[in-house]
C-alpha positions as CSV (number, residue, x, y, z in Angstrom):
1,M,-14.6,-13.5,-3.6
2,E,-11.5,-11.9,-5.0
3,I,-11.5,-8.1,-5.3
4,I,-8.2,-6.6,-6.3
5,L,-8.0,-2.8,-6.0
6,P,-5.9,-1.4,-8.9
7,S,-6.3,2.2,-7.6
8,F,-4.6,1.2,-4.3
9,A,-1.6,-0.2,-6.2
10,E,-1.4,2.8,-8.5
11,R,-1.4,5.2,-5.6
12,L,0.9,3.3,-3.3
13,K,4.1,3.5,-5.4
14,P,4.2,7.3,-5.8
15,L,3.4,7.7,-2.1
16,R,6.3,5.4,-1.2
17,K,8.7,7.3,-3.6
18,S,7.6,10.6,-2.2
19,K,9.0,9.4,1.2
20,N,12.2,8.2,-0.5
21,K,11.5,4.6,0.8
22,T,12.4,1.4,-0.9
23,Q,10.2,-1.6,-1.2
24,V,12.4,-3.4,1.3
25,E,12.0,-0.5,3.8
26,M,8.3,-0.6,3.4
27,A,8.2,-4.3,3.9
28,K,10.1,-3.9,7.2
29,L,7.7,-1.1,8.3
30,L,4.7,-3.4,7.6
31,G,6.4,-6.5,9.1
32,C,6.2,-8.5,5.9
33,T,8.6,-9.9,3.4
34,D,9.9,-7.9,0.5
35,R,8.0,-10.1,-2.0
36,H,4.8,-9.7,-0.1
37,Y,5.1,-5.9,-0.2
38,Q,5.9,-6.1,-3.9
39,K,2.6,-8.0,-4.4
40,I,0.8,-5.3,-2.5
41,E,2.3,-2.6,-4.6
42,Y,1.7,-4.4,-7.9
43,G,-1.9,-4.9,-6.9
44,N,-1.6,-8.7,-6.9
45,I,-3.2,-9.2,-3.5
46,N,-5.6,-7.4,-1.2
47,V,-4.6,-6.1,2.1
48,P,-6.3,-6.0,5.5
49,A,-8.2,-2.9,6.5
50,T,-5.7,-2.3,9.3
51,T,-2.9,-2.2,6.8
52,V,-4.8,0.3,4.7
53,V,-5.4,2.5,7.7
54,F,-1.8,2.3,8.8
55,L,-0.5,3.2,5.3
56,A,-3.0,6.1,5.1
57,D,-1.8,7.5,8.4
58,Y,1.8,6.9,7.4
59,F,1.5,8.8,4.1
60,G,-0.9,11.5,5.5
61,V,-3.8,10.6,3.1
62,T,-7.2,9.2,3.7
63,A,-8.0,5.5,3.4
64,D,-10.6,6.5,0.7
65,Y,-7.8,8.1,-1.3
66,L,-5.7,4.9,-1.2
67,L,-8.7,2.8,-2.1
68,G,-9.6,5.0,-5.1
69,R,-12.8,6.2,-3.6
70,E,-12.0,9.9,-3.7
């Protein structure tokens, strides 16, 4: 089953920019490649729950907000 979350992708980029971070810096923070992070931000792939929680904590928002459930 493939479920892509467009709300997650739409909310991630503005949050990243609000912290003045590049995609390369975010990739390093998450321990992934630049290309993998780009796929996350463009909504091309799903991410593990642990990544959602990490990003929510990092940006000071709820996981529900990131997932478009708020």
